[in-house]
VOGU-3710 file (C-alpha; in Angstrom, 3 decimals, decimal comma):
1> mallviascq> 81,598/-73,452/-39,145  82,130/-69,895/-39,922  78,493/-69,616/-40,907  77,404/-71,311/-37,943  79,368/-68,782/-35,609  78,216/-65,903/-37,685  74,510/-66,844/-37,580  74,580/-68,017/-33,780  75,465/-64,451/-33,024  72,762/-62,757/-35,080
11> lmvvlditiv> 70,380/-65,260/-33,716  71,462/-64,319/-29,863  71,180/-60,602/-30,775  67,951/-60,739/-32,647  66,324/-63,286/-30,326  66,929/-60,812/-27,403  64,478/-58,400/-28,810  61,436/-60,758/-28,317  62,746/-62,966/-25,416  62,183/-60,424/-22,866
21> nialpdiqrs> 58,483/-60,023/-23,882  56,738/-62,811/-22,173  58,960/-62,304/-19,007  57,596/-58,942/-18,720  55,020/-59,493/-16,327  57,472/-61,453/-14,104  59,956/-58,602/-14,272  57,378/-55,979/-13,290  56,298/-58,183/-10,111  59,823/-58,647/-9,199
31> ldfsttslsw> 61,425/-55,418/-9,559  58,241/-53,193/-9,041  58,105/-51,436/-12,502  55,292/-49,244/-13,254  53,602/-49,943/-16,304  54,841/-46,910/-18,047  58,551/-47,483/-17,324  57,947/-51,366/-18,293  58,113/-50,636/-21,908  61,347/-49,329/-21,487
41> vvnaytltfg> 62,755/-52,721/-20,843  61,911/-53,343/-24,444  62,994/-49,705/-25,946  66,272/-49,446/-24,061  67,634/-52,438/-25,984  66,089/-51,653/-29,399  66,661/-48,103/-29,534  70,623/-48,255/-28,222  70,696/-51,156/-30,753  69,191/-49,250/-33,683
51> gllllggrag> 70,906/-45,841/-32,916  74,501/-47,281/-32,608  74,347/-49,836/-35,328  76,044/-47,418/-37,783  78,726/-46,568/-35,466  79,457/-50,455/-35,002  79,627/-51,236/-38,756  82,001/-48,298/-39,036  84,276/-49,748/-36,151  84,467/-53,077/-37,905
61> dilgrrrvfi> 85,716/-51,216/-41,325  88,302/-49,325/-39,143  89,500/-51,644/-36,603  89,278/-54,825/-38,177  85,876/-56,906/-38,249  86,737/-59,991/-36,384  88,415/-58,135/-33,438  85,226/-55,945/-33,369  82,882/-58,771/-33,488  84,367/-60,681/-30,561
71> fgvllfvlas> 84,385/-57,275/-28,551  80,680/-56,573/-29,105  79,747/-60,199/-28,408  81,669/-60,123/-24,827  80,263/-56,805/-24,009  76,693/-58,458/-24,724  77,761/-61,212/-22,775  78,614/-58,748/-19,724  75,446/-56,968/-20,101  73,390/-60,122/-19,980
81> llgglaqnea> 74,837/-61,309/-17,062  74,167/-57,825/-15,195  70,672/-57,784/-16,439  70,197/-61,286/-14,917  71,840/-60,005/-11,636  69,677/-56,687/-11,574  67,921/-56,021/-8,066  65,996/-52,846/-9,082  64,652/-50,735/-12,375  67,590/-48,657/-12,831
91> qllsaralqg> 70,190/-51,555/-13,003  67,961/-53,601/-15,365  67,420/-50,501/-17,615  71,248/-49,828/-17,723  72,005/-53,366/-18,471  69,560/-53,560/-21,365  70,902/-50,460/-23,047  74,301/-51,859/-22,745  73,081/-54,977/-24,161  72,106/-52,881/-27,185
101> vggaiaspts> 75,593/-51,226/-27,571  76,954/-54,805/-27,596  74,382/-56,033/-30,038  74,969/-52,964/-32,140  78,986/-53,830/-32,495  78,413/-57,333/-33,017  75,447/-57,420/-35,383  76,534/-55,414/-38,625  80,064/-56,732/-38,020  78,731/-60,409/-38,662
111> lalisttfre> 76,867/-59,322/-41,845  80,032/-57,717/-43,245  82,062/-60,715/-42,309  79,692/-62,840/-44,576  80,857/-60,610/-47,503  84,539/-61,291/-46,751  84,402/-64,760/-45,923  82,072/-66,335/-48,605  82,600/-66,462/-52,402  80,187/-64,224/-54,407
121> gpernrafgv> 77,541/-66,327/-56,226  75,790/-69,459/-55,018  77,856/-69,675/-51,899  77,245/-66,221/-50,802  73,520/-66,495/-51,654  73,185/-69,400/-49,416  75,227/-67,742/-46,551  72,776/-64,667/-46,827  69,932/-66,907/-46,822  70,717/-68,539/-43,424
131> faavsaggga> 71,600/-65,047/-42,103  68,402/-63,638/-43,262  66,284/-66,566/-41,944  67,879/-66,266/-38,485  67,325/-62,396/-38,702  63,727/-62,827/-39,566  62,855/-65,909/-37,528  64,684/-65,029/-34,208  61,648/-63,104/-32,979  59,584/-66,186/-33,001
141> igllaggmlv> 62,491/-68,478/-31,559  62,610/-65,765/-28,753  59,143/-66,156/-27,651  59,175/-69,680/-27,479  62,652/-69,607/-25,540  61,322/-66,829/-23,303  58,179/-68,942/-22,617  60,047/-72,029/-21,510  62,764/-70,185/-19,339  59,961/-68,153/-17,577
151> ewlnwrwvff> 57,723/-71,068/-16,880  60,464/-73,514/-16,145  63,084/-71,296/-14,348  62,382/-67,651/-13,744  62,706/-64,444/-15,729  66,599/-63,784/-14,937  67,203/-66,756/-17,228  66,202/-64,722/-20,351  69,251/-62,956/-19,669  71,661/-65,478/-18,175
161> vnvpigllia> 70,931/-67,898/-21,283  73,114/-65,624/-23,439  76,438/-66,003/-21,135  77,435/-69,544/-22,302  76,291/-68,986/-25,938  78,197/-65,857/-26,286  81,367/-67,115/-24,706  81,119/-70,131/-27,186  80,926/-67,800/-29,775  83,691/-65,671/-28,740
171> latprfires> 85,910/-68,486/-28,331  85,032/-70,248/-31,903  85,498/-67,042/-33,704  89,352/-66,890/-33,836  89,417/-70,315/-34,696  86,960/-70,351/-37,921  86,994/-66,604/-38,955  89,836/-64,832/-40,435  90,431/-61,049/-39,797  89,506/-58,645/-42,389
181> erhpghfdit> 91,631/-55,640/-43,928  91,586/-52,619/-41,713  90,909/-49,292/-43,428  91,917/-46,023/-42,259  89,268/-43,524/-40,881  87,795/-42,021/-37,870  84,673/-42,299/-35,694  81,893/-40,028/-36,281  80,873/-39,883/-32,756  78,731/-36,670/-33,107
191> galastvgmv> 76,654/-38,188/-35,905  76,014/-41,381/-33,879  74,837/-39,519/-30,792  72,710/-37,101/-32,900  70,921/-40,060/-34,525  70,462/-42,047/-31,513  69,180/-39,272/-29,154  66,777/-38,241/-31,948  65,192/-41,428/-32,575  64,912/-41,822/-28,849
201> llvygfiraa> 62,792/-38,523/-28,646  60,700/-39,530/-31,756  59,564/-43,039/-30,319  59,058/-41,475/-26,890  56,745/-38,927/-28,543  54,722/-41,432/-30,143  54,487/-43,451/-26,831  53,701/-40,320/-24,812  50,978/-39,586/-27,426  49,171/-42,993/-27,063
211> qdgwrdpltl> 49,089/-42,248/-23,426  48,389/-38,509/-22,743  47,258/-37,420/-26,252  48,653/-35,511/-29,136  48,196/-32,004/-27,627  50,245/-32,938/-24,521  53,092/-30,605/-24,130  55,654/-33,140/-23,413  54,727/-34,845/-26,416  54,954/-31,901/-28,677
221> asfgaavlfl> 58,261/-31,062/-27,202  59,576/-34,494/-27,948  58,562/-34,465/-31,547  60,256/-30,829/-31,790  63,420/-31,959/-30,243  63,443/-35,228/-32,239  63,172/-33,217/-35,494  66,340/-30,751/-34,346  68,531/-33,790/-33,556  67,814/-35,436/-36,769
231> vlfvfverrs> 68,437/-32,413/-38,793  71,722/-32,100/-36,893  72,568/-35,566/-37,783  72,063/-34,974/-41,477  73,750/-31,696/-41,383  77,016/-33,401/-39,584  76,981/-36,300/-41,999  76,974/-34,005/-45,212  80,048/-32,041/-43,440  82,010/-35,000/-42,470
241> aqpitplhmf> 85,002/-36,372/-44,429  84,108/-39,777/-43,118  80,439/-39,914/-42,172  78,855/-42,639/-39,931  76,217/-42,843/-42,767  77,744/-42,188/-46,062  74,817/-40,445/-47,716  75,982/-41,255/-51,157  74,540/-44,641/-50,529  71,138/-43,330/-50,896
251> adrnragtyg> 72,111/-42,223/-54,310  71,719/-45,793/-55,595  67,973/-46,043/-56,065  67,923/-49,751/-55,394  69,874/-49,358/-52,294  67,566/-46,423/-51,021  64,525/-48,379/-51,911  65,888/-51,495/-50,101  66,247/-49,155/-46,970  62,807/-47,778/-47,489
261> imlclaaaif> 61,345/-51,523/-47,782  63,181/-52,592/-44,751  61,961/-49,671/-42,413  58,059/-50,626/-43,460  58,605/-54,272/-43,070  60,400/-54,093/-39,592  57,517/-52,065/-38,288  55,043/-54,652/-39,441  57,131/-57,612/-37,906  57,691/-56,198/-34,704
271> gmfffltlfv> 53,898/-55,142/-34,405  52,866/-58,705/-35,479  54,895/-60,166/-32,688  53,999/-57,770/-29,987  50,122/-57,557/-30,811  49,808/-61,321/-31,259  51,498/-61,985/-28,104  49,150/-60,012/-26,202  46,147/-61,656/-28,068  47,096/-65,172/-27,725
281> qnvldfsplq> 47,891/-64,729/-23,890  45,044/-62,428/-22,982  42,065/-63,320/-25,033  42,918/-67,051/-25,957  44,362/-67,552/-22,443  47,653/-69,219/-23,567  50,341/-69,884/-20,997  53,837/-68,281/-21,604  55,080/-71,820/-23,051  52,070/-72,189/-25,052
291> aglaflpvsa> 52,458/-68,756/-26,387  56,018/-69,340/-27,412  54,891/-72,798/-29,124  51,972/-70,790/-30,973  54,820/-68,746/-32,733  56,976/-71,612/-33,536  55,659/-72,070/-37,158  56,823/-68,698/-37,825  60,387/-69,534/-37,873  59,856/-72,653/-39,902
301> viaigaglas> 57,868/-70,791/-42,760  60,370/-67,861/-42,784  63,199/-70,413/-43,238  61,162/-71,890/-46,262  60,593/-68,445/-47,397  64,221/-67,473/-47,361  65,299/-71,107/-49,007  63,232/-70,516/-51,771  64,251/-66,883/-52,381  67,933/-67,799/-52,193
311> rflplygpkp> 67,698/-70,494/-54,424  66,017/-68,613/-57,349  67,547/-65,221/-57,006  70,142/-66,005/-59,398  67,335/-66,802/-62,126  64,929/-63,930/-61,537  66,665/-61,406/-59,359  65,302/-59,842/-56,030  62,773/-57,714/-57,149  59,880/-60,378/-57,814
321> fmvvgailaa> 60,559/-61,647/-54,424  60,272/-58,189/-52,806  57,090/-57,581/-54,531  55,473/-60,893/-53,788  56,969/-61,002/-50,257  55,489/-57,639/-49,416  52,237/-58,626/-50,922  51,980/-61,813/-49,045  52,791/-59,901/-45,824  49,919/-57,490/-46,613
331> iglswltltd> 47,431/-60,295/-47,134  48,356/-62,052/-43,947  48,080/-58,772/-41,644  44,640/-57,908/-43,444  43,587/-61,343/-42,624  44,401/-60,805/-38,900  42,361/-57,726/-38,706  39,392/-60,057/-38,851  40,264/-61,600/-35,314  37,570/-61,157/-32,655
341> idstyagsvl> 36,965/-62,491/-29,129  35,333/-65,682/-30,406  38,504/-66,502/-32,787  40,520/-69,317/-32,225  44,402/-70,124/-32,981  43,949/-72,686/-35,510  40,954/-70,904/-37,287  41,903/-67,171/-37,197  45,607/-66,831/-36,207  47,758/-69,689/-37,599
351> gpmlvfslgm> 46,729/-69,441/-41,281  47,424/-65,346/-41,628  50,462/-65,757/-39,673  52,018/-68,578/-41,968  51,079/-66,272/-45,059  52,862/-63,261/-43,536  55,845/-65,493/-42,469  56,465/-66,897/-46,174  56,568/-63,340/-47,321  58,847/-62,015/-44,714
361> gmefvsltlm> 61,571/-64,991/-45,536  61,326/-63,976/-49,123  61,918/-60,212/-48,428  64,871/-60,713/-45,825  67,137/-62,536/-48,292  66,398/-60,188/-51,131  66,819/-56,913/-49,088  70,216/-58,325/-47,474  71,691/-59,215/-51,110  70,445/-55,905/-52,459
371> alsnvpvret> 71,754/-53,703/-49,778  75,413/-55,013/-50,185  75,299/-55,096/-53,928  77,882/-52,849/-55,519  79,291/-51,660/-52,331  83,107/-51,130/-51,981  84,888/-53,649/-49,540  85,870/-50,686/-47,414  82,141/-49,562/-46,786  80,534/-53,296/-46,253
381> gaasgllnat> 80,331/-52,516/-42,497  78,582/-49,292/-42,971  76,125/-50,646/-45,653  75,282/-53,723/-43,377  75,079/-51,394/-40,270  72,682/-49,049/-42,164  70,313/-52,028/-43,282  70,382/-53,413/-39,557  69,760/-49,853/-38,385  66,705/-49,536/-40,603
391> qqvggslgls> 65,347/-52,892/-39,445  65,636/-51,951/-35,644  64,735/-48,419/-35,910  62,052/-49,265/-38,433  60,707/-51,909/-35,785  60,755/-49,175/-32,748  59,359/-46,335/-34,740  56,797/-48,498/-36,218  55,788/-50,230/-32,996  55,422/-47,037/-31,435
401> ilvtmygtas> 52,927/-45,789/-34,224  50,962/-48,997/-33,956  51,001/-48,518/-30,158  49,429/-45,306/-30,676  46,710/-46,448/-33,002  46,152/-49,591/-30,603  45,538/-46,866/-27,644  43,331/-44,843/-29,748  40,996/-47,586/-31,004  41,158/-49,433/-27,477
411> tneaekqipl> 40,085/-46,121/-25,534  37,234/-45,869/-28,252  35,898/-49,197/-27,414  36,272/-48,931/-23,833  34,046/-46,020/-23,845  31,353/-48,441/-25,521  31,937/-51,302/-23,069  32,095/-49,509/-19,799  28,329/-48,725/-19,883  27,248/-52,358/-20,819
421> flqqatpmer> 29,645/-53,665/-18,059  27,987/-51,268/-15,336  24,516/-52,465/-16,429  24,951/-56,052/-15,347  27,995/-55,606/-12,776  27,579/-56,639/-9,215  28,184/-54,095/-6,252  31,438/-55,937/-5,744  32,510/-55,911/-9,529  31,513/-52,243/-9,446
431> lrfertgelp> 33,652/-51,606/-6,648  36,786/-53,457/-7,979  36,373/-51,446/-11,308  36,286/-48,153/-9,429  39,448/-48,914/-7,564  41,540/-50,442/-10,512  39,774/-49,017/-13,531  40,113/-52,337/-15,306  37,326/-54,030/-16,996  37,059/-57,750/-16,572
441> ppfsdevlta> 36,631/-60,399/-19,386  34,647/-60,545/-21,858  34,531/-56,641/-21,865  38,409/-56,277/-21,594  38,862/-59,027/-24,398  36,543/-56,713/-26,443  38,633/-53,628/-25,796  41,897/-55,232/-26,448  40,607/-57,071/-29,756  39,530/-53,722/-31,117
451> gvssafimaa> 42,911/-52,254/-30,486  44,725/-55,221/-32,088  42,630/-55,046/-35,089  43,380/-51,288/-35,663  47,053/-51,723/-35,123  46,990/-54,475/-38,050  45,389/-52,244/-40,277  48,000/-49,961/-39,749  50,642/-52,734/-40,250  48,987/-53,726/-43,377
461> iftvvaalia> 49,409/-50,245/-44,660  53,148/-50,512/-44,014  53,346/-53,529/-46,252  51,473/-52,219/-49,022  53,970/-49,195/-48,979  56,820/-51,624/-48,996  55,282/-53,226/-52,096  54,864/-50,193/-53,909  58,536/-49,132/-53,274  59,535/-52,423/-54,503
471> ilaiqvrpsd> 57,585/-52,041/-57,886  58,601/-48,336/-58,388  62,031/-48,020/-57,323  63,825/-51,578/-57,609  65,703/-52,058/-60,763  67,684/-55,178/-61,439  70,304/-54,975/-64,154  71,791/-57,751/-66,116  75,124/-57,314/-64,414  73,132/-57,934/-60,976
481> lerlkgdgmp> 71,982/-61,274/-62,307  75,572/-62,245/-63,353  76,825/-61,244/-60,115  74,210/-63,674/-58,260  75,452/-66,458/-60,579  79,060/-65,809/-60,428  82,122/-67,526/-58,796  83,766/-64,428/-57,190  86,320/-64,563/-54,614  85,579/-63,844/-51,053
491> gqv> 85,741/-60,134/-50,459  84,306/-59,148/-53,517  81,092/-57,332/-53,333
//
């Protein structure tokens, strides 16, 4: 029951990253979002979530993880209710940012609770396997749930659905999860703000570059300010007696390598969901519900990969699964670059998506275990928060890079397609194009497919980098294997 409570919270938090994607067109029509501001419905959540995860992990260490976990869940519930009730753009974006804060408090605390609730060895390995499968597969479940809620009810229910789930989690937590030991310390607010503002500016710079070019003054100013804030973050952390990110964690090559791998793979999985959603809805003409169902096999195969990894980790250690998982992900993404406007779901999308998902299932279990290996109990919240932060920040930053690649490639393809369209367009079609600037199918499909293929090339490069980090940086010691096989007591890390 403790694992069910913890996993349910993580599913709710991760699912909310993608459940909104399918609802975006309805949200835009309902609240009069511009196309540019609409992207912040996603970014407002992922950036506050990723930027404040470290502070959330630290809060659990200092105040008690169960107490902080319940607070984070209730804050997430309140923000979800406000999001569903939003009547304008500002209200919805504020609610999304508040959701990110609640998720940042609850998510790292839930991962740390696994370390203090389950015995080290097979029991904890299985718990981490479930947690990792939920973390990796929640995105696909979110797309399915979003499709059903939008098609059967309306877009507001992608927020309202969190309210009863979150309340049940908050009520069940005191019954099945014991409170952890509290450790004295203080909150590094300056470090948290510097890292969050720096990442927001960095992501905004990439998004701006995709729209207005790399020479745009505001693009350059965003990158410059981002560098200043991130340098300030490192400076603050090095001088702080109790930093939000203990920099000594990066001194361990296994842990540093794990964070680097997570950064790369998160960029790939965010990109896979985002661009395949565009492809199946716009090129294959899937409805929101059909699009959600199309991604359902992803969750099942991720769960299979996570189960295989958690079962054989004590025998072989995490490194083989890190390497093989990244290679499988690279193969799947490389395969997806071959899609074109004549592709079908069964013939061109399903196969590479399953190969990618199997690799990601193996990866997330291995990365979760390695990130928390040899971490003192008092720092498990910070360590788990850092792992989650690299996942969310890597996803946001990576997606912004992939969107930039998509924008460049689709613009180049549009320059080829416009003359072809004008050669055969009727006067009415020409007039419509002059008014909207949008090409009709199949010309628009060619533009989108060219952009998506380019984005998948970059995503595949991310996974190749992850495989190289796993090969060169990760070292599994005999003591690590003994710990995976051991019968340690709860709380030993």
